[in-house]
Jmol script that loads the backbone (N, CA, C; Angstrom):
load data "model"
ATOM      1  N   VAL A   1      -4.947  20.484   5.333  1.00  0.00           N
ATOM      2  CA  VAL A   1      -4.549  19.342   4.581  1.00  0.00           C
ATOM      3  C   VAL A   1      -3.856  19.761   3.265  1.00  0.00           C
ATOM      4  N   GLN A   2      -2.753  19.061   3.021  1.00  0.00           N
ATOM      5  CA  GLN A   2      -2.014  19.386   1.770  1.00  0.00           C
ATOM      6  C   GLN A   2      -1.472  18.052   1.150  1.00  0.00           C
ATOM      7  N   LEU A   3      -1.756  17.996  -0.174  1.00  0.00           N
ATOM      8  CA  LEU A   3      -1.342  16.784  -0.946  1.00  0.00           C
ATOM      9  C   LEU A   3      -0.425  17.269  -2.107  1.00  0.00           C
ATOM     10  N   VAL A   4       0.708  16.781  -2.242  1.00  0.00           N
ATOM     11  CA  VAL A   4       1.649  17.296  -3.251  1.00  0.00           C
ATOM     12  C   VAL A   4       2.065  16.029  -4.057  1.00  0.00           C
ATOM     13  N   GLU A   5       1.707  15.951  -5.271  1.00  0.00           N
ATOM     14  CA  GLU A   5       2.092  14.828  -6.186  1.00  0.00           C
ATOM     15  C   GLU A   5       3.309  15.277  -6.965  1.00  0.00           C
ATOM     16  N   SER A   6       4.140  14.135  -7.315  1.00  0.00           N
ATOM     17  CA  SER A   6       5.366  14.404  -8.091  1.00  0.00           C
ATOM     18  C   SER A   6       5.672  13.151  -8.862  1.00  0.00           C
ATOM     19  N   GLY A   7       6.554  13.209  -9.796  1.00  0.00           N
ATOM     20  CA  GLY A   7       7.096  12.044 -10.468  1.00  0.00           C
ATOM     21  C   GLY A   7       6.578  11.934 -11.928  1.00  0.00           C
ATOM     22  N   GLY A   8       5.606  12.730 -12.322  1.00  0.00           N
ATOM     23  CA  GLY A   8       5.065  12.545 -13.652  1.00  0.00           C
ATOM     24  C   GLY A   8       6.101  12.860 -14.709  1.00  0.00           C
ATOM     25  N   ALA A   9       5.954  12.429 -15.905  1.00  0.00           N
ATOM     26  CA  ALA A   9       6.873  12.604 -17.004  1.00  0.00           C
ATOM     27  C   ALA A   9       6.386  12.200 -18.279  1.00  0.00           C
ATOM     28  N   LEU A  10       7.122  12.474 -19.329  1.00  0.00           N
ATOM     29  CA  LEU A  10       6.878  11.893 -20.638  1.00  0.00           C
ATOM     30  C   LEU A  10       7.594  10.603 -20.724  1.00  0.00           C
ATOM     31  N   VAL A  11       6.875   9.485 -21.087  1.00  0.00           N
ATOM     32  CA  VAL A  11       7.561   8.229 -21.159  1.00  0.00           C
ATOM     33  C   VAL A  11       7.055   7.461 -22.405  1.00  0.00           C
ATOM     34  N   GLN A  12       7.880   6.622 -22.901  1.00  0.00           N
ATOM     35  CA  GLN A  12       7.412   5.852 -24.138  1.00  0.00           C
ATOM     36  C   GLN A  12       6.465   4.660 -23.725  1.00  0.00           C
ATOM     37  N   PRO A  13       5.609   4.187 -24.630  1.00  0.00           N
ATOM     38  CA  PRO A  13       4.756   3.035 -24.386  1.00  0.00           C
ATOM     39  C   PRO A  13       5.671   1.888 -23.894  1.00  0.00           C
ATOM     40  N   GLY A  14       5.162   1.179 -22.883  1.00  0.00           N
ATOM     41  CA  GLY A  14       5.880   0.074 -22.353  1.00  0.00           C
ATOM     42  C   GLY A  14       6.868   0.505 -21.206  1.00  0.00           C
ATOM     43  N   GLY A  15       6.995   1.696 -20.974  1.00  0.00           N
ATOM     44  CA  GLY A  15       7.874   2.233 -19.953  1.00  0.00           C
ATOM     45  C   GLY A  15       7.259   2.228 -18.521  1.00  0.00           C
ATOM     46  N   SER A  16       7.964   2.715 -17.561  1.00  0.00           N
ATOM     47  CA  SER A  16       7.549   2.758 -16.176  1.00  0.00           C
ATOM     48  C   SER A  16       7.872   4.160 -15.523  1.00  0.00           C
ATOM     49  N   LEU A  17       6.987   4.405 -14.537  1.00  0.00           N
ATOM     50  CA  LEU A  17       7.072   5.567 -13.789  1.00  0.00           C
ATOM     51  C   LEU A  17       6.749   5.281 -12.377  1.00  0.00           C
ATOM     52  N   ARG A  18       7.242   6.062 -11.410  1.00  0.00           N
ATOM     53  CA  ARG A  18       6.806   6.002 -10.031  1.00  0.00           C
ATOM     54  C   ARG A  18       6.395   7.343  -9.582  1.00  0.00           C
ATOM     55  N   LEU A  19       5.057   7.404  -9.313  1.00  0.00           N
ATOM     56  CA  LEU A  19       4.559   8.702  -8.695  1.00  0.00           C
ATOM     57  C   LEU A  19       4.561   8.748  -7.188  1.00  0.00           C
ATOM     58  N   SER A  20       4.839   9.919  -6.648  1.00  0.00           N
ATOM     59  CA  SER A  20       4.835   9.976  -5.185  1.00  0.00           C
ATOM     60  C   SER A  20       3.855  11.114  -4.777  1.00  0.00           C
ATOM     61  N   CYS A  21       3.366  10.953  -3.598  1.00  0.00           N
ATOM     62  CA  CYS A  21       2.402  11.910  -3.032  1.00  0.00           C
ATOM     63  C   CYS A  21       2.801  12.143  -1.576  1.00  0.00           C
ATOM     64  N   ALA A  22       3.108  13.374  -1.228  1.00  0.00           N
ATOM     65  CA  ALA A  22       3.456  13.742   0.132  1.00  0.00           C
ATOM     66  C   ALA A  22       2.187  14.346   0.779  1.00  0.00           C
ATOM     67  N   ALA A  23       1.749  13.787   1.865  1.00  0.00           N
ATOM     68  CA  ALA A  23       0.576  14.270   2.526  1.00  0.00           C
ATOM     69  C   ALA A  23       0.914  14.892   3.898  1.00  0.00           C
ATOM     70  N   SER A  24       0.119  15.965   4.237  1.00  0.00           N
ATOM     71  CA  SER A  24       0.354  16.537   5.515  1.00  0.00           C
ATOM     72  C   SER A  24      -0.969  17.248   5.984  1.00  0.00           C
ATOM     73  N   GLY A  25      -1.035  17.491   7.289  1.00  0.00           N
ATOM     74  CA  GLY A  25      -2.172  18.225   7.841  1.00  0.00           C
ATOM     75  C   GLY A  25      -3.291  17.329   8.361  1.00  0.00           C
ATOM     76  N   PHE A  26      -3.058  16.034   8.345  1.00  0.00           N
ATOM     77  CA  PHE A  26      -4.056  15.091   8.908  1.00  0.00           C
ATOM     78  C   PHE A  26      -3.344  13.852   9.411  1.00  0.00           C
ATOM     79  N   THR A  27      -3.992  13.047  10.083  1.00  0.00           N
ATOM     80  CA  THR A  27      -3.411  11.756  10.612  1.00  0.00           C
ATOM     81  C   THR A  27      -3.413  10.744   9.519  1.00  0.00           C
ATOM     82  N   PHE A  28      -2.236  10.778   8.744  1.00  0.00           N
ATOM     83  CA  PHE A  28      -2.152   9.962   7.543  1.00  0.00           C
ATOM     84  C   PHE A  28      -2.461   8.527   7.754  1.00  0.00           C
ATOM     85  N   SER A  29      -1.926   7.957   8.771  1.00  0.00           N
ATOM     86  CA  SER A  29      -2.106   6.556   8.988  1.00  0.00           C
ATOM     87  C   SER A  29      -3.541   6.066   9.246  1.00  0.00           C
ATOM     88  N   ALA A  30      -4.332   6.948   9.512  1.00  0.00           N
ATOM     89  CA  ALA A  30      -5.734   6.649   9.939  1.00  0.00           C
ATOM     90  C   ALA A  30      -6.653   6.569   8.638  1.00  0.00           C
ATOM     91  N   TYR A  31      -6.133   6.925   7.505  1.00  0.00           N
ATOM     92  CA  TYR A  31      -6.861   7.097   6.301  1.00  0.00           C
ATOM     93  C   TYR A  31      -6.543   6.069   5.130  1.00  0.00           C
ATOM     94  N   ALA A  32      -7.495   5.451   4.477  1.00  0.00           N
ATOM     95  CA  ALA A  32      -7.262   4.944   3.224  1.00  0.00           C
ATOM     96  C   ALA A  32      -6.804   6.032   2.263  1.00  0.00           C
ATOM     97  N   MET A  33      -5.964   5.797   1.314  1.00  0.00           N
ATOM     98  CA  MET A  33      -5.441   6.669   0.368  1.00  0.00           C
ATOM     99  C   MET A  33      -5.661   6.208  -1.031  1.00  0.00           C
ATOM    100  N   SER A  34      -5.757   7.045  -2.008  1.00  0.00           N
ATOM    101  CA  SER A  34      -6.049   6.585  -3.409  1.00  0.00           C
ATOM    102  C   SER A  34      -5.339   7.552  -4.416  1.00  0.00           C
ATOM    103  N   TRP A  35      -5.241   6.951  -5.583  1.00  0.00           N
ATOM    104  CA  TRP A  35      -4.832   7.696  -6.750  1.00  0.00           C
ATOM    105  C   TRP A  35      -5.932   7.782  -7.830  1.00  0.00           C
ATOM    106  N   TYR A  36      -6.072   8.954  -8.366  1.00  0.00           N
ATOM    107  CA  TYR A  36      -7.000   9.220  -9.427  1.00  0.00           C
ATOM    108  C   TYR A  36      -6.331   9.719 -10.653  1.00  0.00           C
ATOM    109  N   ARG A  37      -6.995   9.775 -11.702  1.00  0.00           N
ATOM    110  CA  ARG A  37      -6.465  10.404 -12.890  1.00  0.00           C
ATOM    111  C   ARG A  37      -7.574  11.058 -13.687  1.00  0.00           C
ATOM    112  N   GLN A  38      -7.115  12.010 -14.482  1.00  0.00           N
ATOM    113  CA  GLN A  38      -8.124  12.772 -15.352  1.00  0.00           C
ATOM    114  C   GLN A  38      -7.429  13.077 -16.684  1.00  0.00           C
ATOM    115  N   ALA A  39      -7.974  12.503 -17.694  1.00  0.00           N
ATOM    116  CA  ALA A  39      -7.448  12.762 -19.117  1.00  0.00           C
ATOM    117  C   ALA A  39      -8.261  13.874 -19.653  1.00  0.00           C
ATOM    118  N   PRO A  40      -7.724  14.592 -20.592  1.00  0.00           N
ATOM    119  CA  PRO A  40      -8.394  15.654 -21.290  1.00  0.00           C
ATOM    120  C   PRO A  40      -9.689  15.341 -21.822  1.00  0.00           C
ATOM    121  N   GLY A  41     -10.784  16.115 -21.386  1.00  0.00           N
ATOM    122  CA  GLY A  41     -12.050  15.847 -21.877  1.00  0.00           C
ATOM    123  C   GLY A  41     -12.785  14.738 -21.162  1.00  0.00           C
ATOM    124  N   LYS A  42     -12.217  14.088 -20.165  1.00  0.00           N
ATOM    125  CA  LYS A  42     -12.845  13.023 -19.413  1.00  0.00           C
ATOM    126  C   LYS A  42     -12.959  13.334 -17.998  1.00  0.00           C
ATOM    127  N   GLU A  43     -13.821  12.530 -17.289  1.00  0.00           N
ATOM    128  CA  GLU A  43     -14.012  12.721 -15.926  1.00  0.00           C
ATOM    129  C   GLU A  43     -12.900  12.106 -15.147  1.00  0.00           C
ATOM    130  N   ARG A  44     -12.735  12.610 -13.905  1.00  0.00           N
ATOM    131  CA  ARG A  44     -11.709  11.995 -13.051  1.00  0.00           C
ATOM    132  C   ARG A  44     -12.075  10.563 -12.717  1.00  0.00           C
ATOM    133  N   GLU A  45     -11.187   9.656 -12.785  1.00  0.00           N
ATOM    134  CA  GLU A  45     -11.508   8.294 -12.440  1.00  0.00           C
ATOM    135  C   GLU A  45     -10.535   7.761 -11.337  1.00  0.00           C
ATOM    136  N   LEU A  46     -11.140   6.856 -10.600  1.00  0.00           N
ATOM    137  CA  LEU A  46     -10.354   6.265  -9.525  1.00  0.00           C
ATOM    138  C   LEU A  46      -9.483   5.128 -10.042  1.00  0.00           C
ATOM    139  N   VAL A  47      -8.182   5.169  -9.753  1.00  0.00           N
ATOM    140  CA  VAL A  47      -7.178   4.266 -10.297  1.00  0.00           C
ATOM    141  C   VAL A  47      -6.808   3.126  -9.268  1.00  0.00           C
ATOM    142  N   ALA A  48      -6.621   3.582  -8.016  1.00  0.00           N
ATOM    143  CA  ALA A  48      -6.136   2.569  -7.042  1.00  0.00           C
ATOM    144  C   ALA A  48      -6.411   3.089  -5.585  1.00  0.00           C
ATOM    145  N   ILE A  49      -6.631   2.111  -4.678  1.00  0.00           N
ATOM    146  CA  ILE A  49      -6.833   2.456  -3.248  1.00  0.00           C
ATOM    147  C   ILE A  49      -5.941   1.552  -2.433  1.00  0.00           C
ATOM    148  N   ILE A  50      -5.395   2.143  -1.368  1.00  0.00           N
ATOM    149  CA  ILE A  50      -4.651   1.405  -0.431  1.00  0.00           C
ATOM    150  C   ILE A  50      -5.268   1.771   1.002  1.00  0.00           C
ATOM    151  N   TYR A  51      -5.657   0.705   1.761  1.00  0.00           N
ATOM    152  CA  TYR A  51      -6.178   0.994   3.034  1.00  0.00           C
ATOM    153  C   TYR A  51      -5.116   1.308   4.029  1.00  0.00           C
ATOM    154  N   SER A  52      -5.517   1.675   5.281  1.00  0.00           N
ATOM    155  CA  SER A  52      -4.593   2.323   6.186  1.00  0.00           C
ATOM    156  C   SER A  52      -3.327   1.564   6.518  1.00  0.00           C
ATOM    157  N   THR A  53      -3.553   0.245   6.737  1.00  0.00           N
ATOM    158  CA  THR A  53      -2.342  -0.517   7.170  1.00  0.00           C
ATOM    159  C   THR A  53      -1.497  -1.015   5.846  1.00  0.00           C
ATOM    160  N   GLY A  54      -2.052  -0.745   4.752  1.00  0.00           N
ATOM    161  CA  GLY A  54      -1.364  -1.112   3.491  1.00  0.00           C
ATOM    162  C   GLY A  54      -1.642  -2.580   3.066  1.00  0.00           C
ATOM    163  N   GLY A  55      -2.367  -3.301   3.876  1.00  0.00           N
ATOM    164  CA  GLY A  55      -2.482  -4.717   3.595  1.00  0.00           C
ATOM    165  C   GLY A  55      -3.552  -5.039   2.503  1.00  0.00           C
ATOM    166  N   ILE A  56      -4.467  -4.052   2.236  1.00  0.00           N
ATOM    167  CA  ILE A  56      -5.543  -4.184   1.230  1.00  0.00           C
ATOM    168  C   ILE A  56      -5.380  -3.153   0.140  1.00  0.00           C
ATOM    169  N   THR A  57      -5.341  -3.623  -1.020  1.00  0.00           N
ATOM    170  CA  THR A  57      -5.352  -2.650  -2.172  1.00  0.00           C
ATOM    171  C   THR A  57      -6.344  -3.072  -3.193  1.00  0.00           C
ATOM    172  N   VAL A  58      -6.859  -2.022  -3.948  1.00  0.00           N
ATOM    173  CA  VAL A  58      -7.866  -2.225  -4.972  1.00  0.00           C
ATOM    174  C   VAL A  58      -7.476  -1.406  -6.138  1.00  0.00           C
ATOM    175  N   TYR A  59      -7.739  -2.032  -7.344  1.00  0.00           N
ATOM    176  CA  TYR A  59      -7.328  -1.354  -8.604  1.00  0.00           C
ATOM    177  C   TYR A  59      -8.466  -1.354  -9.588  1.00  0.00           C
ATOM    178  N   ALA A  60      -8.445  -0.285 -10.389  1.00  0.00           N
ATOM    179  CA  ALA A  60      -9.372  -0.315 -11.522  1.00  0.00           C
ATOM    180  C   ALA A  60      -8.900  -1.381 -12.503  1.00  0.00           C
ATOM    181  N   ASP A  61      -9.885  -1.873 -13.148  1.00  0.00           N
ATOM    182  CA  ASP A  61      -9.631  -2.952 -14.140  1.00  0.00           C
ATOM    183  C   ASP A  61      -8.619  -2.582 -15.204  1.00  0.00           C
ATOM    184  N   SER A  62      -8.603  -1.267 -15.533  1.00  0.00           N
ATOM    185  CA  SER A  62      -7.762  -0.768 -16.631  1.00  0.00           C
ATOM    186  C   SER A  62      -6.238  -0.796 -16.210  1.00  0.00           C
ATOM    187  N   VAL A  63      -5.929  -0.848 -15.027  1.00  0.00           N
ATOM    188  CA  VAL A  63      -4.535  -0.827 -14.549  1.00  0.00           C
ATOM    189  C   VAL A  63      -4.126  -2.024 -13.754  1.00  0.00           C
ATOM    190  N   LYS A  64      -5.046  -2.976 -13.488  1.00  0.00           N
ATOM    191  CA  LYS A  64      -4.772  -4.160 -12.682  1.00  0.00           C
ATOM    192  C   LYS A  64      -3.628  -4.950 -13.380  1.00  0.00           C
ATOM    193  N   GLY A  65      -2.719  -5.328 -12.524  1.00  0.00           N
ATOM    194  CA  GLY A  65      -1.586  -6.097 -13.028  1.00  0.00           C
ATOM    195  C   GLY A  65      -0.404  -5.292 -13.625  1.00  0.00           C
ATOM    196  N   ARG A  66      -0.626  -3.961 -13.699  1.00  0.00           N
ATOM    197  CA  ARG A  66       0.403  -3.065 -14.286  1.00  0.00           C
ATOM    198  C   ARG A  66       0.815  -1.978 -13.231  1.00  0.00           C
ATOM    199  N   PHE A  67      -0.104  -1.526 -12.340  1.00  0.00           N
ATOM    200  CA  PHE A  67       0.143  -0.481 -11.448  1.00  0.00           C
ATOM    201  C   PHE A  67       0.113  -1.151 -10.070  1.00  0.00           C
ATOM    202  N   THR A  68       1.012  -0.577  -9.175  1.00  0.00           N
ATOM    203  CA  THR A  68       1.034  -0.967  -7.758  1.00  0.00           C
ATOM    204  C   THR A  68       1.005   0.267  -6.883  1.00  0.00           C
ATOM    205  N   ILE A  69       0.033   0.261  -5.915  1.00  0.00           N
ATOM    206  CA  ILE A  69      -0.009   1.293  -4.909  1.00  0.00           C
ATOM    207  C   ILE A  69       0.615   0.907  -3.687  1.00  0.00           C
ATOM    208  N   SER A  70       1.271   1.865  -3.061  1.00  0.00           N
ATOM    209  CA  SER A  70       1.952   1.496  -1.730  1.00  0.00           C
ATOM    210  C   SER A  70       2.003   2.709  -0.908  1.00  0.00           C
ATOM    211  N   ARG A  71       2.305   2.558   0.342  1.00  0.00           N
ATOM    212  CA  ARG A  71       2.401   3.719   1.313  1.00  0.00           C
ATOM    213  C   ARG A  71       3.475   3.450   2.317  1.00  0.00           C
ATOM    214  N   ASP A  72       3.878   4.528   2.908  1.00  0.00           N
ATOM    215  CA  ASP A  72       4.919   4.581   3.957  1.00  0.00           C
ATOM    216  C   ASP A  72       4.256   5.424   5.044  1.00  0.00           C
ATOM    217  N   ASN A  73       3.685   4.881   6.070  1.00  0.00           N
ATOM    218  CA  ASN A  73       3.016   5.703   7.085  1.00  0.00           C
ATOM    219  C   ASN A  73       3.976   6.533   7.909  1.00  0.00           C
ATOM    220  N   ALA A  74       5.202   6.017   8.033  1.00  0.00           N
ATOM    221  CA  ALA A  74       6.240   6.761   8.771  1.00  0.00           C
ATOM    222  C   ALA A  74       6.584   8.102   8.099  1.00  0.00           C
ATOM    223  N   LYS A  75       6.502   8.091   6.754  1.00  0.00           N
ATOM    224  CA  LYS A  75       6.855   9.253   5.988  1.00  0.00           C
ATOM    225  C   LYS A  75       5.661  10.103   5.465  1.00  0.00           C
ATOM    226  N   ASN A  76       4.434   9.650   5.720  1.00  0.00           N
ATOM    227  CA  ASN A  76       3.194  10.167   5.129  1.00  0.00           C
ATOM    228  C   ASN A  76       3.312  10.339   3.621  1.00  0.00           C
ATOM    229  N   MET A  77       3.694   9.167   3.020  1.00  0.00           N
ATOM    230  CA  MET A  77       3.801   9.158   1.566  1.00  0.00           C
ATOM    231  C   MET A  77       2.976   8.045   1.007  1.00  0.00           C
ATOM    232  N   VAL A  78       2.445   8.275  -0.115  1.00  0.00           N
ATOM    233  CA  VAL A  78       1.776   7.148  -0.932  1.00  0.00           C
ATOM    234  C   VAL A  78       2.392   7.229  -2.406  1.00  0.00           C
ATOM    235  N   TYR A  79       2.478   6.004  -2.932  1.00  0.00           N
ATOM    236  CA  TYR A  79       3.223   5.875  -4.190  1.00  0.00           C
ATOM    237  C   TYR A  79       2.338   5.121  -5.153  1.00  0.00           C
ATOM    238  N   LEU A  80       2.690   5.331  -6.455  1.00  0.00           N
ATOM    239  CA  LEU A  80       1.995   4.577  -7.522  1.00  0.00           C
ATOM    240  C   LEU A  80       3.132   4.153  -8.525  1.00  0.00           C
ATOM    241  N   GLN A  81       3.462   2.858  -8.485  1.00  0.00           N
ATOM    242  CA  GLN A  81       4.392   2.379  -9.514  1.00  0.00           C
ATOM    243  C   GLN A  81       3.627   1.938 -10.681  1.00  0.00           C
ATOM    244  N   MET A  82       4.024   2.449 -11.816  1.00  0.00           N
ATOM    245  CA  MET A  82       3.264   2.307 -13.027  1.00  0.00           C
ATOM    246  C   MET A  82       4.201   1.542 -14.093  1.00  0.00           C
ATOM    247  N   ASN A  83       3.879   0.328 -14.485  1.00  0.00           N
ATOM    248  CA  ASN A  83       4.639  -0.393 -15.442  1.00  0.00           C
ATOM    249  C   ASN A  83       3.842  -0.623 -16.705  1.00  0.00           C
ATOM    250  N   SER A  84       4.547  -1.023 -17.732  1.00  0.00           N
ATOM    251  CA  SER A  84       3.850  -1.397 -19.020  1.00  0.00           C
ATOM    252  C   SER A  84       2.869  -0.261 -19.393  1.00  0.00           C
ATOM    253  N   LEU A  85       3.338   0.963 -19.328  1.00  0.00           N
ATOM    254  CA  LEU A  85       2.386   2.058 -19.611  1.00  0.00           C
ATOM    255  C   LEU A  85       1.995   2.089 -21.042  1.00  0.00           C
ATOM    256  N   LYS A  86       0.692   2.522 -21.192  1.00  0.00           N
ATOM    257  CA  LYS A  86       0.086   2.671 -22.476  1.00  0.00           C
ATOM    258  C   LYS A  86      -0.324   4.050 -22.797  1.00  0.00           C
ATOM    259  N   PRO A  87      -0.482   4.422 -24.057  1.00  0.00           N
ATOM    260  CA  PRO A  87      -0.973   5.770 -24.348  1.00  0.00           C
ATOM    261  C   PRO A  87      -2.234   6.186 -23.675  1.00  0.00           C
ATOM    262  N   GLU A  88      -3.076   5.258 -23.397  1.00  0.00           N
ATOM    263  CA  GLU A  88      -4.366   5.580 -22.736  1.00  0.00           C
ATOM    264  C   GLU A  88      -4.091   5.867 -21.254  1.00  0.00           C
ATOM    265  N   ASP A  89      -2.939   5.666 -20.717  1.00  0.00           N
ATOM    266  CA  ASP A  89      -2.602   6.052 -19.365  1.00  0.00           C
ATOM    267  C   ASP A  89      -2.356   7.514 -19.191  1.00  0.00           C
ATOM    268  N   THR A  90      -2.260   8.231 -20.381  1.00  0.00           N
ATOM    269  CA  THR A  90      -1.946   9.620 -20.334  1.00  0.00           C
ATOM    270  C   THR A  90      -2.995  10.355 -19.564  1.00  0.00           C
ATOM    271  N   ALA A  91      -2.574  11.155 -18.645  1.00  0.00           N
ATOM    272  CA  ALA A  91      -3.560  11.898 -17.773  1.00  0.00           C
ATOM    273  C   ALA A  91      -2.833  12.658 -16.692  1.00  0.00           C
ATOM    274  N   MET A  92      -3.525  13.520 -16.011  1.00  0.00           N
ATOM    275  CA  MET A  92      -3.028  14.173 -14.781  1.00  0.00           C
ATOM    276  C   MET A  92      -3.380  13.220 -13.732  1.00  0.00           C
ATOM    277  N   TYR A  93      -2.436  12.941 -12.852  1.00  0.00           N
ATOM    278  CA  TYR A  93      -2.641  11.978 -11.772  1.00  0.00           C
ATOM    279  C   TYR A  93      -2.637  12.762 -10.464  1.00  0.00           C
ATOM    280  N   TYR A  94      -3.642  12.386  -9.547  1.00  0.00           N
ATOM    281  CA  TYR A  94      -3.763  13.055  -8.237  1.00  0.00           C
ATOM    282  C   TYR A  94      -3.949  12.007  -7.223  1.00  0.00           C
ATOM    283  N   CYS A  95      -3.403  12.317  -6.035  1.00  0.00           N
ATOM    284  CA  CYS A  95      -3.729  11.458  -4.818  1.00  0.00           C
ATOM    285  C   CYS A  95      -4.765  12.144  -4.001  1.00  0.00           C
ATOM    286  N   ASN A  96      -5.387  11.398  -3.127  1.00  0.00           N
ATOM    287  CA  ASN A  96      -6.325  11.989  -2.108  1.00  0.00           C
ATOM    288  C   ASN A  96      -6.709  10.923  -1.160  1.00  0.00           C
ATOM    289  N   ARG A  97      -7.322  11.309  -0.098  1.00  0.00           N
ATOM    290  CA  ARG A  97      -7.833  10.321   0.819  1.00  0.00           C
ATOM    291  C   ARG A  97      -9.032   9.647   0.166  1.00  0.00           C
ATOM    292  N   TYR A  98      -9.236   8.389   0.501  1.00  0.00           N
ATOM    293  CA  TYR A  98     -10.305   7.686  -0.031  1.00  0.00           C
ATOM    294  C   TYR A  98     -11.509   7.753   0.929  1.00  0.00           C
ATOM    295  N   GLY A  99     -12.587   8.190   0.502  1.00  0.00           N
ATOM    296  CA  GLY A  99     -13.760   8.459   1.413  1.00  0.00           C
ATOM    297  C   GLY A  99     -13.887   9.872   1.638  1.00  0.00           C
ATOM    298  N   PRO A 100     -13.508  10.441   2.843  1.00  0.00           N
ATOM    299  CA  PRO A 100     -13.593  11.803   3.077  1.00  0.00           C
ATOM    300  C   PRO A 100     -12.449  12.543   2.362  1.00  0.00           C
ATOM    301  N   ARG A 101     -12.662  12.891   1.015  1.00  0.00           N
ATOM    302  CA  ARG A 101     -11.620  13.434   0.266  1.00  0.00           C
ATOM    303  C   ARG A 101     -11.310  14.897   0.828  1.00  0.00           C
ATOM    304  N   ALA A 102      -9.984  15.196   0.597  1.00  0.00           N
ATOM    305  CA  ALA A 102      -9.524  16.526   0.941  1.00  0.00           C
ATOM    306  C   ALA A 102      -9.512  17.365  -0.373  1.00  0.00           C
ATOM    307  N   SER A 103      -9.106  18.581  -0.234  1.00  0.00           N
ATOM    308  CA  SER A 103      -8.971  19.487  -1.450  1.00  0.00           C
ATOM    309  C   SER A 103      -7.966  18.775  -2.402  1.00  0.00           C
ATOM    310  N   TRP A 104      -8.081  18.955  -3.755  1.00  0.00           N
ATOM    311  CA  TRP A 104      -7.179  18.352  -4.629  1.00  0.00           C
ATOM    312  C   TRP A 104      -5.926  19.113  -4.681  1.00  0.00           C
ATOM    313  N   GLY A 105      -4.756  18.438  -4.874  1.00  0.00           N
ATOM    314  CA  GLY A 105      -3.548  18.981  -5.075  1.00  0.00           C
ATOM    315  C   GLY A 105      -3.439  19.436  -6.581  1.00  0.00           C
ATOM    316  N   GLN A 106      -2.127  19.749  -6.933  1.00  0.00           N
ATOM    317  CA  GLN A 106      -1.995  20.265  -8.352  1.00  0.00           C
ATOM    318  C   GLN A 106      -1.828  19.028  -9.349  1.00  0.00           C
ATOM    319  N   GLY A 107      -1.649  17.943  -8.833  1.00  0.00           N
ATOM    320  CA  GLY A 107      -1.543  16.798  -9.705  1.00  0.00           C
ATOM    321  C   GLY A 107      -0.061  16.668 -10.339  1.00  0.00           C
ATOM    322  N   THR A 108       0.136  15.598 -11.051  1.00  0.00           N
ATOM    323  CA  THR A 108       1.392  15.378 -11.793  1.00  0.00           C
ATOM    324  C   THR A 108       1.038  14.804 -13.129  1.00  0.00           C
ATOM    325  N   GLN A 109       1.592  15.347 -14.163  1.00  0.00           N
ATOM    326  CA  GLN A 109       1.275  14.935 -15.526  1.00  0.00           C
ATOM    327  C   GLN A 109       1.995  13.775 -15.966  1.00  0.00           C
ATOM    328  N   VAL A 110       1.233  12.722 -16.477  1.00  0.00           N
ATOM    329  CA  VAL A 110       1.905  11.527 -17.113  1.00  0.00           C
ATOM    330  C   VAL A 110       1.481  11.510 -18.553  1.00  0.00           C
ATOM    331  N   THR A 111       2.511  11.510 -19.334  1.00  0.00           N
ATOM    332  CA  THR A 111       2.216  11.456 -20.869  1.00  0.00           C
ATOM    333  C   THR A 111       2.963  10.251 -21.457  1.00  0.00           C
ATOM    334  N   VAL A 112       2.264   9.410 -22.002  1.00  0.00           N
ATOM    335  CA  VAL A 112       2.743   8.089 -22.702  1.00  0.00           C
ATOM    336  C   VAL A 112       2.596   8.282 -24.177  1.00  0.00           C
ATOM    337  N   SER A 113       3.836   8.387 -24.784  1.00  0.00           N
ATOM    338  CA  SER A 113       3.804   8.727 -26.234  1.00  0.00           C
ATOM    339  C   SER A 113       5.187   8.340 -26.773  1.00  0.00           C
ATOM    340  N   SER A 114       5.182   7.855 -28.015  1.00  0.00           N
ATOM    341  CA  SER A 114       6.402   7.588 -28.626  1.00  0.00           C
ATOM    342  C   SER A 114       6.902   8.792 -29.465  1.00  0.00           C
TER     343      SER A 114
END
end "model"
wireframe off; spacefill off
backbone 0.3
color backbone group
């Protein structure tokens, strides 16, 4: 199993980013997928979940209405569109399967700062 995140950057408050995650080594379409984040000195937290068909999504209260998770089962990709970014969104972002998690990838750094 391999998970490769990309798309992180330094962005100003109020800005937007789209994170991508390329998954391989398992039957992608059979699994719910999720995005997590970990800020310095804090525990990793669940940000969003998307179920296998993409029809059901769940968000942490802190990102609801600002972030959108999506997936492309044909490409084995999961995405996180992040709008109206805040300094408190600064963290390393990771994707993983939801439930039977795989080994963590290297993550992608999102920094929200003016």
